[in-house]
N, CA, C and O atoms as a printed pandas DataFrame, in Angstrom:
     atom_number atom_name residue_name chain_id  residue_number  x_coord  y_coord  z_coord
0              1         N          UNK        A               1 -100.965 -165.408  220.717
1              2        CA          UNK        A               1 -101.732 -165.830  219.567
2              3         C          UNK        A               1 -101.854 -167.346  219.591
3              4         O          UNK        A               1 -100.892 -168.053  219.891
4              5         N          UNK        A               2 -103.033 -167.832  219.275
5              6        CA          UNK        A               2 -103.215 -169.265  219.109
6              7         C          UNK        A               2 -104.150 -169.493  217.930
7              8         O          UNK        A               2 -104.882 -168.591  217.521
8              9         N          UNK        A               3 -104.120 -170.682  217.402
9             10        CA          UNK        A               3 -104.933 -171.035  216.245
10            11         C          UNK        A               3 -105.882 -172.161  216.619
11            12         O          UNK        A               3 -105.525 -173.082  217.353
12            13         N          UNK        A               4 -107.084 -172.066  216.105
13            14        CA          UNK        A               4 -108.078 -173.109  216.344
14            15         C          UNK        A               4 -107.930 -174.163  215.256
15            16         O          UNK        A               4 -107.846 -173.843  214.070
16            17         N          UNK        A               5 -107.900 -175.409  215.671
17            18        CA          UNK        A               5 -107.756 -176.519  214.733
18            19         C          UNK        A               5 -108.773 -177.565  215.118
19            20         O          UNK        A               5 -108.961 -177.817  216.308
20            21         N          UNK        A               6 -109.415 -178.165  214.192
21            22        CA          UNK        A               6 -110.464 -179.125  214.507
22            23         C          UNK        A               6 -110.353 -180.354  213.632
23            24         O          UNK        A               6 -109.765 -180.320  212.551
24            25         N          UNK        A               7 -110.918 -181.420  214.111
25            26        CA          UNK        A               7 -110.937 -182.677  213.375
26            27         C          UNK        A               7 -112.357 -182.880  212.873
27            28         O          UNK        A               7 -113.309 -182.901  213.654
28            29         N          UNK        A               8 -112.486 -183.028  211.566
29            30        CA          UNK        A               8 -113.815 -183.151  210.989
30            31         C          UNK        A               8 -114.355 -184.559  211.169
31            32         O          UNK        A               8 -113.592 -185.523  211.230
32            33         N          UNK        A               9 -115.657 -184.671  211.252
33            34        CA          UNK        A               9 -116.307 -185.974  211.380
34            35         C          UNK        A               9 -116.199 -186.726  210.063
35            36         O          UNK        A               9 -115.855 -187.908  210.052
36            37         N          UNK        A              10 -116.484 -186.065  208.970
37            38        CA          UNK        A              10 -116.531 -186.740  207.672
38            39         C          UNK        A              10 -115.163 -187.103  207.120
39            40         O          UNK        A              10 -114.979 -188.200  206.594
40            41         N          UNK        A              11 -114.200 -186.193  207.235
41            42        CA          UNK        A              11 -112.898 -186.443  206.628
42            43         C          UNK        A              11 -111.871 -186.994  207.601
43            44         O          UNK        A              11 -110.891 -187.612  207.187
44            45         N          UNK        A              12 -112.088 -186.775  208.890
45            46        CA          UNK        A              12 -111.149 -187.257  209.884
46            47         C          UNK        A              12 -109.823 -186.537  209.883
47            48         O          UNK        A              12 -108.848 -187.032  210.449
48            49         N          UNK        A              13 -109.769 -185.367  209.253
49            50        CA          UNK        A              13 -108.506 -184.641  209.197
50            51         C          UNK        A              13 -108.670 -183.279  209.846
51            52         O          UNK        A              13 -109.785 -182.783  210.013
52            53         N          UNK        A              14 -107.550 -182.686  210.207
53            54        CA          UNK        A              14 -107.595 -181.355  210.795
54            55         C          UNK        A              14 -107.726 -180.312  209.707
55            56         O          UNK        A              14 -107.008 -180.354  208.708
56            57         N          UNK        A              15 -108.625 -179.392  209.894
57            58        CA          UNK        A              15 -108.795 -178.336  208.901
58            59         C          UNK        A              15 -109.459 -177.135  209.538
59            60         O          UNK        A              15 -109.693 -177.109  210.746
60            61         N          UNK        A              16 -109.751 -176.173  208.744
61            62        CA          UNK        A              16 -110.413 -174.966  209.203
62            63         C          UNK        A              16 -111.904 -175.060  208.903
63            64         O          UNK        A              16 -112.339 -175.960  208.184
64            65         N          UNK        A              17 -112.678 -174.143  209.446
65            66        CA          UNK        A              17 -114.105 -174.086  209.125
66            67         C          UNK        A              17 -114.230 -173.698  207.661
67            68         O          UNK        A              17 -113.564 -172.771  207.199
68            69         N          UNK        A              18 -115.069 -174.394  206.945
69            70        CA          UNK        A              18 -115.291 -174.073  205.535
70            71         C          UNK        A              18 -116.777 -173.853  205.305
71            72         O          UNK        A              18 -117.621 -174.405  206.011
72            73         N          UNK        A              19 -117.073 -173.049  204.317
73            74        CA          UNK        A              19 -118.461 -172.780  203.975
74            75         C          UNK        A              19 -118.578 -172.488  202.502
75            76         O          UNK        A              19 -117.584 -172.216  201.829
76            77         N          UNK        A              20 -119.774 -172.543  202.011
77            78        CA          UNK        A              20 -120.024 -172.282  200.605
78            79         C          UNK        A              20 -120.617 -170.896  200.459
79            80         O          UNK        A              20 -121.610 -170.554  201.103
80            81         N          UNK        A              21 -120.002 -170.115  199.615
81            82        CA          UNK        A              21 -120.457 -168.767  199.339
82            83         C          UNK        A              21 -121.742 -168.830  198.534
83            84         O          UNK        A              21 -121.874 -169.657  197.631
84            85         N          UNK        A              22 -122.690 -167.960  198.856
85            86        CA          UNK        A              22 -123.973 -167.905  198.157
86            87         C          UNK        A              22 -124.085 -166.598  197.386
87            88         O          UNK        A              22 -123.652 -165.547  197.859
88            89         N          UNK        A              23 -124.660 -166.672  196.213
89            90        CA          UNK        A              23 -124.888 -165.454  195.428
90            91         C          UNK        A              23 -125.694 -164.463  196.239
91            92         O          UNK        A              23 -126.585 -164.834  197.003
92            93         N          UNK        A              24 -125.366 -163.204  196.059
93            94        CA          UNK        A              24 -126.070 -162.157  196.779
94            95         C          UNK        A              24 -125.468 -161.851  198.142
95            96         O          UNK        A              24 -125.915 -160.932  198.829
96            97         N          UNK        A              25 -124.466 -162.610  198.531
97            98        CA          UNK        A              25 -123.795 -162.393  199.815
98            99         C          UNK        A              25 -122.321 -162.114  199.555
99           100         O          UNK        A              25 -121.761 -162.529  198.540
100          101         N          UNK        A              26 -121.722 -161.418  200.474
101          102        CA          UNK        A              26 -120.282 -161.199  200.372
102          103         C          UNK        A              26 -119.569 -162.393  201.000
103          104         O          UNK        A              26 -120.171 -163.127  201.784
104          105         N          UNK        A              27 -118.303 -162.596  200.668
105          106        CA          UNK        A              27 -117.562 -163.661  201.360
106          107         C          UNK        A              27 -117.560 -163.470  202.875
107          108         O          UNK        A              27 -117.633 -164.450  203.616
108          109         N          UNK        A              28 -117.475 -162.208  203.351
109          110        CA          UNK        A              28 -117.495 -161.972  204.795
110          111         C          UNK        A              28 -118.830 -162.409  205.397
111          112         O          UNK        A              28 -118.854 -162.934  206.510
112          113         N          UNK        A              29 -119.947 -162.200  204.680
113          114        CA          UNK        A              29 -121.250 -162.689  205.150
114          115         C          UNK        A              29 -121.197 -164.198  205.381
115          116         O          UNK        A              29 -121.773 -164.707  206.342
116          117         N          UNK        A              30 -120.506 -164.902  204.499
117          118        CA          UNK        A              30 -120.372 -166.351  204.629
118          119         C          UNK        A              30 -119.575 -166.705  205.880
119          120         O          UNK        A              30 -119.927 -167.641  206.597
120          121         N          UNK        A              31 -118.507 -165.964  206.143
121          122        CA          UNK        A              31 -117.706 -166.194  207.351
122          123         C          UNK        A              31 -118.577 -166.025  208.592
123          124         O          UNK        A              31 -118.541 -166.858  209.497
124          125         N          UNK        A              32 -119.348 -164.959  208.632
125          126        CA          UNK        A              32 -120.211 -164.685  209.779
126          127         C          UNK        A              32 -121.209 -165.825  209.969
127          128         O          UNK        A              32 -121.399 -166.303  211.088
128          129         N          UNK        A              33 -121.846 -166.263  208.885
129          130        CA          UNK        A              33 -122.838 -167.344  208.963
130          131         C          UNK        A              33 -122.205 -168.648  209.414
131          132         O          UNK        A              33 -122.717 -169.301  210.323
132          133         N          UNK        A              34 -121.099 -169.037  208.793
133          134        CA          UNK        A              34 -120.459 -170.317  209.119
134          135         C          UNK        A              34 -119.914 -170.326  210.545
135          136         O          UNK        A              34 -119.983 -171.347  211.230
136          137         N          UNK        A              35 -119.382 -169.212  210.985
137          138        CA          UNK        A              35 -118.860 -169.137  212.352
138          139         C          UNK        A              35 -120.000 -169.373  213.346
139          140         O          UNK        A              35 -119.838 -170.099  214.327
140          141         N          UNK        A              36 -121.140 -168.758  213.085
141          142        CA          UNK        A              36 -122.289 -168.930  213.967
142          143         C          UNK        A              36 -122.822 -170.362  213.901
143          144         O          UNK        A              36 -123.071 -170.979  214.936
144          145         N          UNK        A              37 -122.996 -170.892  212.690
145          146        CA          UNK        A              37 -123.577 -172.226  212.525
146          147         C          UNK        A              37 -122.673 -173.338  213.030
147          148         O          UNK        A              37 -123.148 -174.281  213.664
148          149         N          UNK        A              38 -121.378 -173.241  212.759
149          150        CA          UNK        A              38 -120.478 -174.353  213.052
150          151         C          UNK        A              38 -119.733 -174.211  214.372
151          152         O          UNK        A              38 -119.466 -175.213  215.036
152          153         N          UNK        A              39 -119.396 -172.994  214.761
153          154        CA          UNK        A              39 -118.644 -172.795  216.002
154          155         C          UNK        A              39 -119.479 -172.157  217.099
155          156         O          UNK        A              39 -119.006 -171.985  218.222
156          157         N          UNK        A              40 -120.726 -171.805  216.779
157          158        CA          UNK        A              40 -121.630 -171.182  217.742
158          159         C          UNK        A              40 -120.994 -169.943  218.370
159          160         O          UNK        A              40 -121.109 -169.713  219.574
160          161         N          UNK        A              41 -120.322 -169.151  217.535
161          162        CA          UNK        A              41 -119.626 -167.956  218.001
162          163         C          UNK        A              41 -119.798 -166.835  216.980
163          164         O          UNK        A              41 -119.990 -167.081  215.789
164          165         N          UNK        A              42 -119.725 -165.611  217.468
165          166        CA          UNK        A              42 -119.788 -164.453  216.581
166          167         C          UNK        A              42 -118.432 -164.268  215.904
167          168         O          UNK        A              42 -117.390 -164.372  216.551
168          169         N          UNK        A              43 -118.452 -163.994  214.610
169          170        CA          UNK        A              43 -117.220 -163.728  213.871
170          171         C          UNK        A              43 -116.801 -162.286  214.130
171          172         O          UNK        A              43 -117.555 -161.351  213.859
172          173         N          UNK        A              44 -115.606 -162.117  214.650
173          174        CA          UNK        A              44 -115.037 -160.788  214.868
174          175         C          UNK        A              44 -113.770 -160.717  214.027
175          176         O          UNK        A              44 -112.837 -161.496  214.225
176          177         N          UNK        A              45 -113.745 -159.784  213.096
177          178        CA          UNK        A              45 -112.604 -159.668  212.187
178          179         C          UNK        A              45 -111.325 -159.386  212.964
179          180         O          UNK        A              45 -111.294 -158.521  213.839
180          181         N          UNK        A              46 -110.276 -160.124  212.635
181          182        CA          UNK        A              46 -108.973 -159.905  213.249
182          183         C          UNK        A              46 -108.330 -158.635  212.726
183          184         O          UNK        A              46 -108.646 -158.179  211.628
184          185         N          UNK        A              47 -107.433 -158.069  213.507
185          186        CA          UNK        A              47 -106.819 -156.790  213.122
186          187         C          UNK        A              47 -105.849 -156.918  211.957
187          188         O          UNK        A              47 -105.561 -155.925  211.288
188          189         N          UNK        A              48 -105.343 -158.107  211.702
189          190        CA          UNK        A              48 -104.328 -158.276  210.666
190          191         C          UNK        A              48 -104.890 -158.072  209.251
191          192         O          UNK        A              48 -104.148 -157.649  208.364
192          193         N          UNK        A              49 -106.163 -158.357  209.019
193          194        CA          UNK        A              49 -106.722 -158.200  207.670
194          195         C          UNK        A              49 -108.152 -157.660  207.683
195          196         O          UNK        A              49 -108.713 -157.379  206.624
196          197         N          UNK        A              50 -108.734 -157.517  208.844
197          198        CA          UNK        A              50 -110.111 -157.032  208.904
198          199         C          UNK        A              50 -111.077 -158.020  208.255
199          200         O          UNK        A              50 -110.935 -159.233  208.409
200          201         N          UNK        A              51 -112.042 -157.499  207.542
201          202        CA          UNK        A              51 -113.052 -158.337  206.891
202          203         C          UNK        A              51 -112.615 -158.803  205.502
203          204         O          UNK        A              51 -113.435 -159.287  204.722
204          205         N          UNK        A              52 -111.351 -158.659  205.198
205          206        CA          UNK        A              52 -110.798 -159.119  203.920
206          207         C          UNK        A              52 -110.082 -160.456  204.117
207          208         O          UNK        A              52 -109.586 -160.739  205.208
208          209         N          UNK        A              53 -110.028 -161.273  203.071
209          210        CA          UNK        A              53 -109.257 -162.525  203.196
210          211         C          UNK        A              53 -107.780 -162.212  203.456
211          212         O          UNK        A              53 -107.220 -161.269  202.895
212          213         N          UNK        A              54 -107.173 -163.016  204.309
213          214        CA          UNK        A              54 -105.753 -162.881  204.610
214          215         C          UNK        A              54 -104.914 -163.772  203.705
215          216         O          UNK        A              54 -103.722 -163.529  203.512
216          217         N          UNK        A              55 -105.539 -164.800  203.153
217          218        CA          UNK        A              55 -104.827 -165.851  202.420
218          219         C          UNK        A              55 -105.816 -166.450  201.426
219          220         O          UNK        A              55 -106.987 -166.634  201.757
220          221         N          UNK        A              56 -105.368 -166.752  200.234
221          222        CA          UNK        A              56 -106.229 -167.353  199.207
222          223         C          UNK        A              56 -105.518 -168.584  198.664
223          224         O          UNK        A              56 -104.333 -168.527  198.339
224          225         N          UNK        A              57 -106.240 -169.696  198.566
225          226        CA          UNK        A              57 -105.651 -170.923  198.031
226          227         C          UNK        A              57 -106.567 -171.544  196.988
227          228         O          UNK        A              57 -107.759 -171.247  196.917
228          229         N          UNK        A              58 -105.987 -172.395  196.200
229          230        CA          UNK        A              58 -106.708 -173.134  195.172
230          231         C          UNK        A              58 -106.222 -174.577  195.246
231          232         O          UNK        A              58 -105.018 -174.832  195.221
232          233         N          UNK        A              59 -107.153 -175.516  195.337
233          234        CA          UNK        A              59 -106.765 -176.922  195.464
234          235         C          UNK        A              59 -107.792 -177.814  194.773
235          236         O          UNK        A              59 -108.981 -177.497  194.740
236          237         N          UNK        A              60 -107.338 -178.893  194.242
237          238        CA          UNK        A              60 -108.201 -179.896  193.629
238          239         C          UNK        A              60 -108.707 -180.825  194.730
239          240         O          UNK        A              60 -107.919 -181.334  195.527
240          241         N          UNK        A              61 -110.012 -181.047  194.774
241          242        CA          UNK        A              61 -110.565 -181.974  195.766
242          243         C          UNK        A              61 -110.348 -183.403  195.284
243          244         O          UNK        A              61 -109.982 -183.637  194.132
244          245         N          UNK        A              62 -110.579 -184.349  196.182
245          246        CA          UNK        A              62 -110.383 -185.767  195.857
246          247         C          UNK        A              62 -111.717 -186.491  195.831
247          248         O          UNK        A              62 -112.726 -185.983  196.319
248          249         N          UNK        A              63 -111.706 -187.679  195.256
249          250        CA          UNK        A              63 -112.887 -188.539  195.286
250          251         C          UNK        A              63 -113.889 -188.216  194.194
251          252         O          UNK        A              63 -113.626 -187.435  193.280
252          253         N          UNK        A              64 -115.049 -188.846  194.325
253          254        CA          UNK        A              64 -116.119 -188.667  193.349
254          255         C          UNK        A              64 -116.559 -187.206  193.317
255          256         O          UNK        A              64 -116.707 -186.574  194.363
256          257         N          UNK        A              65 -116.764 -186.680  192.126
257          258        CA          UNK        A              65 -117.170 -185.289  191.979
258          259         C          UNK        A              65 -116.036 -184.310  192.233
259          260         O          UNK        A              65 -116.276 -183.163  192.610
260          261         N          UNK        A              66 -114.789 -184.759  192.026
261          262        CA          UNK        A              66 -113.630 -183.892  192.256
262          263         C          UNK        A              66 -113.786 -182.591  191.471
263          264         O          UNK        A              66 -114.277 -182.576  190.343
264          265         N          UNK        A              67 -113.359 -181.516  192.095
265          266        CA          UNK        A              67 -113.445 -180.199  191.486
266          267         C          UNK        A              67 -112.365 -179.311  192.106
267          268         O          UNK        A              67 -111.655 -179.733  193.019
268          269         N          UNK        A              68 -112.248 -178.109  191.616
269          270        CA          UNK        A              68 -111.272 -177.175  192.157
270          271         C          UNK        A              68 -111.950 -176.262  193.165
271          272         O          UNK        A              68 -112.958 -175.624  192.860
272          273         N          UNK        A              69 -111.390 -176.203  194.366
273          274        CA          UNK        A              69 -111.875 -175.311  195.416
274          275         C          UNK        A              69 -110.978 -174.080  195.484
275          276         O          UNK        A              69 -109.752 -174.197  195.507
276          277         N          UNK        A              70 -111.581 -172.926  195.514
277          278        CA          UNK        A              70 -110.855 -171.691  195.798
278          279         C          UNK        A              70 -111.277 -171.285  197.202
279          280         O          UNK        A              70 -112.465 -171.110  197.474
280          281         N          UNK        A              71 -110.306 -171.136  198.087
281          282        CA          UNK        A              71 -110.601 -170.838  199.494
282          283         C          UNK        A              71 -110.076 -169.470  199.884
283          284         O          UNK        A              71 -108.941 -169.108  199.575
284          285         N          UNK        A              72 -110.917 -168.722  200.563
285          286        CA          UNK        A              72 -110.543 -167.437  201.139
286          287         C          UNK        A              72 -110.375 -167.668  202.640
287          288         O          UNK        A              72 -111.322 -168.069  203.317
288          289         N          UNK        A              73 -109.186 -167.419  203.156
289          290        CA          UNK        A              73 -108.888 -167.654  204.566
290          291         C          UNK        A              73 -108.958 -166.322  205.316
291          292         O          UNK        A              73 -108.360 -165.330  204.900
292          293         N          UNK        A              74 -109.684 -166.316  206.409
293          294        CA          UNK        A              74 -109.848 -165.119  207.229
294          295         C          UNK        A              74 -109.220 -165.341  208.592
295          296         O          UNK        A              74 -109.157 -166.468  209.085
296          297         N          UNK        A              75 -108.758 -164.257  209.193
297          298        CA          UNK        A              75 -108.244 -164.295  210.558
298          299         C          UNK        A              75 -109.312 -163.673  211.442
299          300         O          UNK        A              75 -109.756 -162.548  211.212
300          301         N          UNK        A              76 -109.718 -164.427  212.460
301          302        CA          UNK        A              76 -110.759 -163.965  213.378
302          303         C          UNK        A              76 -110.186 -163.752  214.764
303          304         O          UNK        A              76 -109.184 -164.355  215.146
304          305         N          UNK        A              77 -110.836 -162.893  215.493
305          306        CA          UNK        A              77 -110.473 -162.640  216.877
306          307         C          UNK        A              77 -111.489 -163.367  217.754
307          308         O          UNK        A              77 -112.542 -162.823  218.087
308          309         N          UNK        A              78 -111.160 -164.595  218.121
309          310        CA          UNK        A              78 -112.025 -165.423  218.978
310          311         C          UNK        A              78 -111.237 -165.804  220.213
311          312         O          UNK        A              78 -110.101 -166.267  220.114
312          313         N          UNK        A              79 -111.833 -165.611  221.367
313          314        CA          UNK        A              79 -111.158 -166.003  222.601
314          315         C          UNK        A              79 -111.216 -167.505  222.815
315          316         O          UNK        A              79 -110.241 -168.124  223.242
316          317         N          UNK        A              80 -112.357 -168.076  222.518
317          318        CA          UNK        A              80 -112.537 -169.502  222.741
318          319         C          UNK        A              80 -113.735 -169.993  221.946
319          320         O          UNK        A              80 -114.578 -169.209  221.511
320          321         N          UNK        A              81 -113.791 -171.282  221.768
321          322        CA          UNK        A              81 -114.959 -171.942  221.183
322          323         C          UNK        A              81 -115.459 -172.893  222.257
323          324         O          UNK        A              81 -114.779 -173.862  222.594
324          325         N          UNK        A              82 -116.637 -172.626  222.794
325          326        CA          UNK        A              82 -117.142 -173.444  223.888
326          327         C          UNK        A              82 -118.111 -174.522  223.421
327          328         O          UNK        A              82 -118.316 -175.516  224.117
328          329         N          UNK        A              83 -118.696 -174.335  222.266
329          330        CA          UNK        A              83 -119.530 -175.387  221.692
330          331         C          UNK        A              83 -119.384 -175.312  220.181
331          332         O          UNK        A              83 -118.927 -174.303  219.644
332          333         N          UNK        A              84 -119.767 -176.364  219.507
333          334        CA          UNK        A              84 -119.616 -176.431  218.055
334          335         C          UNK        A              84 -120.578 -177.476  217.519
335          336         O          UNK        A              84 -121.143 -178.264  218.277
336          337         N          UNK        A              85 -120.756 -177.474  216.215
337          338        CA          UNK        A              85 -121.653 -178.414  215.552
338          339         C          UNK        A              85 -121.002 -179.801  215.553
339          340         O          UNK        A              85 -120.069 -180.050  214.790
340          341         N          UNK        A              86 -121.485 -180.681  216.392
341          342        CA          UNK        A              86 -120.899 -182.020  216.537
342          343         C          UNK        A              86 -121.179 -182.918  215.335
343          344         O          UNK        A              86 -120.579 -183.983  215.196
344          345         N          UNK        A              87 -122.084 -182.489  214.477
345          346        CA          UNK        A              87 -122.289 -183.243  213.218
346          347         C          UNK        A              87 -121.165 -182.951  212.244
347          348         O          UNK        A              87 -120.880 -183.761  211.362
348          349         N          UNK        A              88 -120.524 -181.800  212.394
349          350        CA          UNK        A              88 -119.435 -181.380  211.508
350          351         C          UNK        A              88 -118.060 -181.712  212.073
351          352         O          UNK        A              88 -117.153 -182.089  211.331
352          353         N          UNK        A              89 -117.907 -181.572  213.396
353          354        CA          UNK        A              89 -116.589 -181.695  214.005
354          355         C          UNK        A              89 -116.557 -182.765  215.079
355          356         O          UNK        A              89 -117.496 -182.905  215.862
356          357         N          UNK        A              90 -115.469 -183.515  215.107
357          358        CA          UNK        A              90 -115.262 -184.506  216.148
358          359         C          UNK        A              90 -114.586 -183.878  217.363
359          360         O          UNK        A              90 -114.610 -184.451  218.452
360          361         N          UNK        A              91 -113.988 -182.715  217.182
361          362        CA          UNK        A              91 -113.339 -182.036  218.291
362          363         C          UNK        A              91 -112.750 -180.720  217.857
363          364         O          UNK        A              91 -112.512 -180.500  216.669
364          365         N          UNK        A              92 -112.513 -179.841  218.812
365          366        CA          UNK        A              92 -111.914 -178.530  218.574
366          367         C          UNK        A              92 -110.833 -178.323  219.624
367          368         O          UNK        A              92 -111.058 -178.560  220.810
368          369         N          UNK        A              93 -109.657 -177.879  219.185
369          370        CA          UNK        A              93 -108.550 -177.586  220.110
370          371         C          UNK        A              93 -107.844 -176.315  219.669
371          372         O          UNK        A              93 -107.883 -175.944  218.496
372          373         N          UNK        A              94 -107.205 -175.661  220.608
373          374        CA          UNK        A              94 -106.403 -174.476  220.319
374          375         C          UNK        A              94 -104.932 -174.864  220.358
375          376         O          UNK        A              94 -104.501 -175.618  221.231
376          377         N          UNK        A              95 -104.168 -174.345  219.411
377          378        CA          UNK        A              95 -102.737 -174.630  219.312
378          379         C          UNK        A              95 -101.964 -173.336  219.127
379          380         O          UNK        A              95 -102.457 -172.391  218.510
380          381         N          UNK        A              96 -100.760 -173.298  219.660
381          382        CA          UNK        A              96  -99.835 -172.223  219.320
382          383         C          UNK        A              96  -99.405 -172.455  217.873
383          384         O          UNK        A              96  -99.366 -173.600  217.422
384          385         N          UNK        A              97  -99.085 -171.401  217.145
385          386        CA          UNK        A              97  -98.671 -171.584  215.744
386          387         C          UNK        A              97  -97.549 -172.610  215.576
387          388         O          UNK        A              97  -97.581 -173.413  214.643
388          389         N          UNK        A              98  -96.566 -172.592  216.462
389          390        CA          UNK        A              98  -95.455 -173.542  216.344
390          391         C          UNK        A              98  -95.942 -174.986  216.473
391          392         O          UNK        A              98  -95.400 -175.882  215.825
392          393         N          UNK        A              99  -96.943 -175.211  217.291
393          394        CA          UNK        A              99  -97.493 -176.566  217.415
394          395         C          UNK        A              99  -98.112 -177.026  216.099
395          396         O          UNK        A              99  -97.983 -178.193  215.727
396          397         N          UNK        A             100  -98.775 -176.128  215.401
397          398        CA          UNK        A             100  -99.356 -176.496  214.105
398          399         C          UNK        A             100  -98.249 -176.814  213.111
399          400         O          UNK        A             100  -98.359 -177.770  212.343
400          401         N          UNK        A             101  -97.188 -176.024  213.121
401          402        CA          UNK        A             101  -96.079 -176.276  212.199
402          403         C          UNK        A             101  -95.388 -177.600  212.493
403          404         O          UNK        A             101  -94.756 -178.176  211.608
404          405         N          UNK        A             102  -95.499 -178.085  213.709
405          406        CA          UNK        A             102  -94.901 -179.374  214.069
406          407         C          UNK        A             102  -95.784 -180.554  213.677
407          408         O          UNK        A             102  -95.317 -181.693  213.657
408          409         N          UNK        A             103  -97.037 -180.301  213.369
409          410        CA          UNK        A             103  -97.951 -181.369  212.933
410          411         C          UNK        A             103  -97.598 -181.794  211.506
411          412         O          UNK        A             103  -97.271 -180.943  210.680
412          413         N          UNK        A             104  -97.659 -183.084  211.205
413          414        CA          UNK        A             104  -97.414 -183.527  209.828
414          415         C          UNK        A             104  -98.483 -182.931  208.906
415          416         O          UNK        A             104  -99.670 -182.950  209.231
416          417         N          UNK        A             105  -98.062 -182.413  207.776
417          418        CA          UNK        A             105  -98.993 -181.770  206.861
418          419         C          UNK        A             105 -100.059 -182.745  206.358
419          420         O          UNK        A             105 -101.136 -182.319  205.941
420          421         N          UNK        A             106  -99.775 -184.031  206.394
421          422        CA          UNK        A             106 -100.741 -185.032  205.939
422          423         C          UNK        A             106 -102.006 -185.101  206.776
423          424         O          UNK        A             106 -103.011 -185.644  206.317
424          425         N          UNK        A             107 -101.986 -184.560  208.006
425          426        CA          UNK        A             107 -103.189 -184.575  208.840
426          427         C          UNK        A             107 -103.879 -183.214  208.856
427          428         O          UNK        A             107 -104.881 -183.033  209.547
428          429         N          UNK        A             108 -103.346 -182.262  208.099
429          430        CA          UNK        A             108 -103.886 -180.910  208.050
430          431         C          UNK        A             108 -104.340 -180.564  206.641
431          432         O          UNK        A             108 -104.098 -181.309  205.691
432          433         N          UNK        A             109 -104.994 -179.434  206.526
433          434        CA          UNK        A             109 -105.223 -178.864  205.211
434          435         C          UNK        A             109 -103.855 -178.682  204.558
435          436         O          UNK        A             109 -102.924 -178.237  205.231
436          437         N          UNK        A             110 -103.697 -179.007  203.278
437          438        CA          UNK        A             110 -102.368 -178.939  202.653
438          439         C          UNK        A             110 -101.745 -177.543  202.648
439          440         O          UNK        A             110 -100.539 -177.420  202.433
440          441         N          UNK        A             111 -102.519 -176.507  202.874
441          442        CA          UNK        A             111 -101.991 -175.139  202.884
442          443         C          UNK        A             111 -101.800 -174.583  204.293
443          444         O          UNK        A             111 -101.367 -173.442  204.450
444          445         N          UNK        A             112 -102.115 -175.367  205.308
445          446        CA          UNK        A             112 -102.113 -174.856  206.681
446          447         C          UNK        A             112 -100.747 -174.345  207.134
447          448         O          UNK        A             112 -100.677 -173.296  207.775
448          449         N          UNK        A             113  -99.671 -175.044  206.827
449          450        CA          UNK        A             113  -98.352 -174.578  207.253
450          451         C          UNK        A             113  -98.027 -173.226  206.617
451          452         O          UNK        A             113  -97.506 -172.335  207.288
452          453         N          UNK        A             114  -98.332 -173.070  205.329
453          454        CA          UNK        A             114  -98.085 -171.786  204.653
454          455         C          UNK        A             114  -98.896 -170.669  205.296
455          456         O          UNK        A             114  -98.392 -169.564  205.497
456          457         N          UNK        A             115 -100.158 -170.962  205.619
457          458        CA          UNK        A             115 -101.015 -169.969  206.252
458          459         C          UNK        A             115 -100.432 -169.532  207.598
459          460         O          UNK        A             115 -100.348 -168.337  207.881
460          461         N          UNK        A             116 -100.033 -170.494  208.421
461          462        CA          UNK        A             116  -99.506 -170.168  209.751
462          463         C          UNK        A             116  -98.220 -169.369  209.636
463          464         O          UNK        A             116  -98.015 -168.424  210.398
464          465         N          UNK        A             117  -97.348 -169.727  208.700
465          466        CA          UNK        A             117  -96.107 -168.966  208.526
466          467         C          UNK        A             117  -96.408 -167.514  208.106
467          468         O          UNK        A             117  -95.792 -166.574  208.609
468          469         N          UNK        A             118  -97.353 -167.351  207.188
469          470        CA          UNK        A             118  -97.726 -166.005  206.764
470          471         C          UNK        A             118  -98.332 -165.235  207.931
471          472         O          UNK        A             118  -98.028 -164.056  208.118
472          473         N          UNK        A             119  -99.174 -165.877  208.707
473          474        CA          UNK        A             119  -99.793 -165.232  209.857
474          475         C          UNK        A             119  -98.714 -164.796  210.869
475          476         O          UNK        A             119  -98.751 -163.677  211.381
476          477         N          UNK        A             120  -97.776 -165.674  211.142
477          478        CA          UNK        A             120  -96.715 -165.345  212.098
478          479         C          UNK        A             120  -95.886 -164.150  211.596
479          480         O          UNK        A             120  -95.485 -163.295  212.386
480          481         N          UNK        A             121  -95.636 -164.098  210.285
481          482        CA          UNK        A             121  -94.862 -162.985  209.724
482          483         C          UNK        A             121  -95.665 -161.692  209.645
483          484         O          UNK        A             121  -95.092 -160.603  209.627
484          485         N          UNK        A             122  -97.002 -161.812  209.598
485          486        CA          UNK        A             122  -97.852 -160.640  209.447
486          487         C          UNK        A             122  -98.201 -159.941  210.735
487          488         O          UNK        A             122  -98.728 -158.829  210.718
488          489         N          UNK        A             123  -97.913 -160.582  211.860
489          490        CA          UNK        A             123  -98.290 -159.972  213.148
490          491         C          UNK        A             123  -97.168 -159.181  213.755
491          492         O          UNK        A             123  -97.328 -158.610  214.834
């Protein structure tokens, strides 16, 4: 098992692919769209949770227009990411879960360590 981690162009921090849910679509539809648009890959639901969220978080954003984000985290079965939206990401790398846990939380999404621990326990 490995986890994909990327550095965003705008924020300069490591995080997961994020997208905005649109009315009339399911959250899984959003995952499929964002995976295609940002990672240029087909979204294949992972066996641990299927097309359902594996993890849900709530966090206050920072800066102008701060608001509360509710995030649905999905586990995908992707072998590799060979191209990605360079306007969104400065780079994409694969890490073993333990490598992510060794990263300082200040350079990651604040919930990333919890997500990885839950994922490791769920497999």
